[in-house]
C-alpha positions in Angstrom: -16.0 -49.0 -32.0 -16.2 -50.1 -28.3 -12.5 -49.9 -27.8 -12.0 -46.1 -29.1 -15.1 -45.8 -27.0 -12.8 -46.7 -23.8 -9.6 -45.6 -24.5 -11.5 -41.6 -24.9 -13.5 -42.2 -22.0 -10.0 -43.2 -20.2 -8.3 -40.2 -21.8 -10.6 -37.8 -20.5 -10.6 -39.3 -17.3 -7.4 -38.7 -17.4 -7.4 -35.0 -18.7 -9.8 -34.5 -15.5 -7.8 -36.1 -12.8 -4.3 -34.0 -14.0 -7.1 -30.8 -14.2 -7.9 -31.5 -11.3 -4.5 -32.4 -9.7 -3.5 -28.6 -11.4 -6.4 -27.1 -9.9 -5.9 -28.1 -6.5 -2.3 -26.8 -7.0 -3.0 -23.7 -8.1 -6.0 -22.8 -5.4 -3.0 -24.2 -2.6 -0.5 -21.8 -4.0 -3.2 -18.8 -3.9 -3.3 -19.5 0.0 -0.5 -19.5 0.1 0.6 -15.9 -1.7 -2.8 -14.8 0.8 -1.2 -16.1 4.0 3.2 -13.9 3.1 0.7 -10.5 2.8 1.1 -9.1 6.3 4.9 -10.9 6.9 6.3 -10.3 3.3 3.7 -9.1 0.1 7.3 -9.3 -1.8 7.1 -13.2 -1.0 3.4 -13.2 -2.5 4.4 -11.5 -5.2 6.7 -14.1 -6.2 4.5 -17.2 -6.2 1.9 -15.2 -8.4 4.1 -14.6 -11.0 4.7 -18.6 -10.4 1.7 -19.1 -11.7 0.9 -19.8 -15.2 -2.2 -19.5 -17.7 -4.7 -18.2 -14.7 -7.0 -17.2 -17.6 -8.0 -20.9 -17.7 -9.7 -21.2 -14.6 -12.5 -20.1 -12.9 -13.5 -16.5 -12.9 -13.7 -16.7 -8.8 -9.6 -17.8 -9.4 -8.7 -15.6 -11.4 -10.6 -12.1 -9.4 -8.9 -14.4 -6.2 -5.2 -14.1 -8.0 -5.3 -10.1 -9.2 -6.9 -8.8 -5.4 -4.0 -10.9 -3.5 -1.7 -8.9 -6.4 -3.2 -6.0 -5.6 -3.0 -6.3 -2.3 0.7 -7.4 -2.3 1.2 -3.6 -4.4 0.6 -1.7 -2.1 3.1 -2.4 0.7 5.9 -3.1 -1.9 4.9 0.5 -3.9 3.9 -1.4 -7.3 1.4 0.9 -8.9 1.5 -0.3 -12.2 1.0 -3.2 -10.8 -1.5 -2.4 -8.5 -3.7 -0.2 -11.8 -3.2 -3.7 -14.3 -4.8 -6.2 -11.4 -7.5 -3.8 -11.1 -8.2 -3.5 -14.8 -8.4 -6.9 -15.4 -10.5 -7.5 -12.4 -13.2 -5.4 -13.9 -13.3 -7.4 -16.8 -15.2 -10.2 -14.7 -17.6 -7.6 -13.3 -20.9 -9.9 -14.4 -18.8 -12.8 -12.2 -20.8 -13.7 -8.8 -17.1 -14.0 -7.1 -17.1 -9.9 -8.0 -19.9 -8.9 -6.3 -19.3 -11.0 -3.3 -15.8 -8.9 -3.4 -16.8 -5.9 -4.2 -15.4 -4.2 -0.8 -12.2 -5.1 -1.6 -12.4 -4.2 -5.5 -13.4 -0.7 -4.1 -10.7 -0.4 -2.3 -7.9 -1.2 -4.2 -9.3 0.4 -7.4 -9.6 3.9 -4.6 -5.5 3.2 -3.8 -4.4 3.2 -7.3 -6.9 6.1 -7.9 -5.2 8.2 -4.6 -1.9 7.4 -5.9 -2.9 8.7 -9.7 -4.3 11.6 -8.5 -8.0 11.4 -9.3 -8.4 12.3 -5.7 -12.6 13.1 -6.1 -12.6 9.6 -8.2 -10.5 7.6 -5.3 -13.3 9.7 -3.1 -16.4 7.6 -4.8 -14.5 4.7 -5.0 -14.0 4.2 -0.9 -17.2 5.6 -0.7 -18.8 2.8 -2.8 -16.8 -0.4 -0.9 -18.4 1.4 2.3 -22.0 1.2 1.1 -21.0 -2.6 0.7 -18.3 -3.4 3.6 -19.7 -6.2 5.6 -17.9 -5.7 9.1 -16.7 -3.0 11.6 -12.8 -3.8 9.8 -13.2 -2.7 6.0 -15.6 0.1 7.5 -12.4 1.5 9.5 -10.1 0.8 6.9 -11.8 2.5 4.1 -12.8 5.5 6.4 -8.9 5.7 6.8 -8.8 5.7 2.9 -11.0 8.5 2.6 -9.2 10.5 5.2 -5.7 10.1 3.3 -7.7 11.8 0.4 -9.2 14.7 2.8 -5.6 15.1 3.6 -4.1 15.1 -0.1 -6.5 17.6 -1.1 -5.7 19.4 2.1 -8.6 19.1 4.3 -7.1 18.8 7.1 -10.3 19.0 9.0 -12.4 16.5 7.2 -9.1 14.3 7.7 -9.0 14.8 12.0 -12.8 13.8 12.1 -12.8 10.9 10.0 -9.9 9.6 12.5 -11.2 10.9 15.1 -14.4 8.7 14.2 -12.5 5.5 13.7 -9.6 5.9 16.2 -11.1 5.1 19.4 -13.2 2.3 18.3 -10.8 0.3 16.6 -8.8 0.1 19.9 -12.0 -1.1 21.3 -12.4 -3.7 19.0 -8.2 -4.8 19.5 -7.3 -4.3 15.6 -3.6 -3.4 16.0 -2.9 -3.6 12.4 -5.9 -0.5 11.6 -4.9 1.3 14.9 -1.4 1.5 13.9 -2.3 2.6 10.3 -4.4 5.2 11.8 -1.6 6.4 13.9 0.8 6.5 11.0 -1.8 9.0 9.2 -2.2 10.8 12.1 1.3 11.2 12.8 1.5 12.5 8.8 -1.1 15.0 10.0 0.8 16.4 12.9 4.2 16.3 10.2 2.1 18.7 7.5 1.2 21.3 10.6 4.5 21.2 11.8 3.8 19.3 15.1 7.0 17.5 15.4 6.8 16.1 19.3 2.8 14.9 18.0 4.0 13.6 14.8 6.6 11.5 16.9 4.0 10.1 19.4 1.7 8.8 16.7 5.0 7.4 15.0 6.6 5.7 18.2 3.2 4.2 19.0 2.5 2.9 15.3 5.8 1.0 15.0 5.0 -0.3 18.3 2.2 -1.8 17.0 3.6 -3.1 13.9 6.0 -4.6 15.9 3.8 -6.9 18.1 1.8 -8.5 15.4 5.0 -8.7 13.4 4.1 -6.6 9.5 7.5 -5.8 8.3 6.1 -3.3 5.7 4.5 -1.8 8.3 7.3 -1.6 10.5 9.6 0.0 8.1 6.9 3.2 7.3 7.1 3.7 10.7 10.5 3.2 11.5 11.4 5.5 8.9 8.5 7.7 9.3 10.1 8.2 13.1 13.9 8.2 12.0 12.2 11.2 9.9 11.2 12.9 12.9 14.2 12.6 15.2 16.6 13.9 12.3 14.0 17.1 12.0 14.2 17.7 15.9 18.0 16.5 15.2 18.3 13.5 18.0 21.1 11.5 16.7 21.2 9.0 19.6 17.7 8.6 19.0 18.5 8.1 15.1 21.0 5.8 16.1 19.1 3.5 18.5 16.6 3.0 15.9 18.7 3.0 12.4 20.3 -0.6 13.0 16.8 -2.7 12.3 15.2 -0.4 10.1 17.7 -0.3 8.0 18.0 -3.8 7.6 14.5 -4.8 7.0 14.5 -1.6 4.1 17.3 -3.0 2.9 15.9 -6.3 2.4 12.3 -5.2 1.2 12.2 -4.8 -2.7 10.4 -1.1 -2.6 12.4 1.7 -4.4 10.2 4.3 -2.7 11.3 3.3 0.8 15.0 3.2 -0.3 15.4 6.1 -1.0 13.4 7.8 1.8 16.6 5.8 4.2 19.3 7.4 1.6 17.8 10.8 2.3 17.5 10.2 6.3 21.1 8.4 6.0 22.7 11.8 4.5 21.0 14.0 6.5 22.6 11.8 9.5 26.0 12.3 7.6 26.0 16.4 7.5 24.3 16.3 11.2 27.3 14.5 12.3 29.6 16.8 10.9 30.5 14.7 8.4 31.1 15.9 4.3 28.2 15.4 1.5 29.6 15.3 -1.8 28.3 16.6 -5.0 27.9 12.6 -6.1 25.9 12.1 -3.0 23.7 15.3 -3.8 23.3 13.6 -7.6 22.0 10.6 -6.0 19.4 12.4 -3.1 18.1 13.8 -6.9 16.7 10.6 -8.2 16.0 9.7 -5.0 13.5 12.9 -4.1 11.7 11.7 -7.7 11.2 8.4 -6.4 9.7 8.9 -3.3 6.3 7.1 -2.9 4.2 10.6 -2.7 4.5 14.4 -3.2 3.6 14.1 0.4 6.5 12.4 1.5 8.8 14.6 -1.5 6.7 17.8 0.5 8.1 17.0 3.7 12.0 16.0 2.0 11.6 19.1 0.9 10.1 20.7 3.8 12.8 19.3 6.2 16.0 18.4 4.1 16.5 19.9 1.1 17.7 23.3 2.3 20.3 21.9 5.0 21.4 19.2 2.6 21.7 21.7 -0.4 19.6 19.7 -2.2 18.4 21.8 -5.8 15.1 20.0 -5.8 12.0 21.3 -6.2 8.9 20.9 -4.3 5.6 19.0 -6.0 3.6 21.1 -7.9 0.1 21.1 -7.4 -2.2 19.2 -9.9 -5.3 20.4 -10.5 -8.3 18.0 -10.4 -8.9 15.2 -12.5 -11.3 12.7 -14.1 -10.8 8.9 -14.4 -12.5 8.0 -17.4 -12.1 4.4 -17.8 -15.5 3.1 -19.6 -16.2 0.6 -16.4 -15.7 3.9 -13.5 -19.4 4.9 -14.5 -20.6 1.3 -13.1 -18.6 2.4 -9.7 -20.2 5.8 -9.9 -23.6 4.6 -10.0 -22.7 1.9 -7.0 -25.7 -0.4 -7.7 -24.2 -3.9 -7.5 
């Protein structure tokens, strides 16, 4: 009997040691995935996907995995992935770690709701996240997100006020990533109002900041935006100078929407140089148009390039307000965590 007890004890000890080793490996891999978020979020996803059985670990590690996955999904435009992770996180809403990370969770939720065009609900999510924000960086990021929703609702004055509220503050706090994000969105706002030189100014500044901090996703977005305004102004020399590095980064980055925009820019440049855009090219552009990451970008492409390239596409339709109906969203509306 004693021998059996000793054997069982050693087996249990072995299982505990094996689990501790597995747990340590899992945590190290999460840290590695988190480290890649700024420089290469696609690598973060690869690391996460190679981690098995996340359900067997603690709620904290489960939530961490999904938060990192959600953060990586945004710059790679994998919004189904973002939605799935947000939904999974809410299955752990009673966990203490859920409440600890409530601002990040509300931000991720708001981003998906904005993408899915639940605009009023997205604003509620961002406001809830702002309520529990613990530092100026979080508050500034959420203010920028709320301004994006205001733009999507065609409330440019509110968006401009929100950006003005945060822009100078971010510069003083030396947060180049947040400043670049705000400048990019100010560029979109200027582009929406057909203020092309102003848009160019903001996109140039955003690109410079992203290059300094070596944020690849930001460099791609700002680079493509700047290429776009160069073509709107028929600035082929400026386009040629920036095209090489931006194209290389875009093709190396697994983001279908960015590559679709690059195709439109390449075809417009081709036409500007006097080259023929074939029917096959036009068919590719029609497909790429549907792959663009937002109705806002589709609006820009339709407004500035479709007619010049003779591509028969329709502008995005205005979608009437809609309500998100997941049961747990009632808790978001109350925002009492």
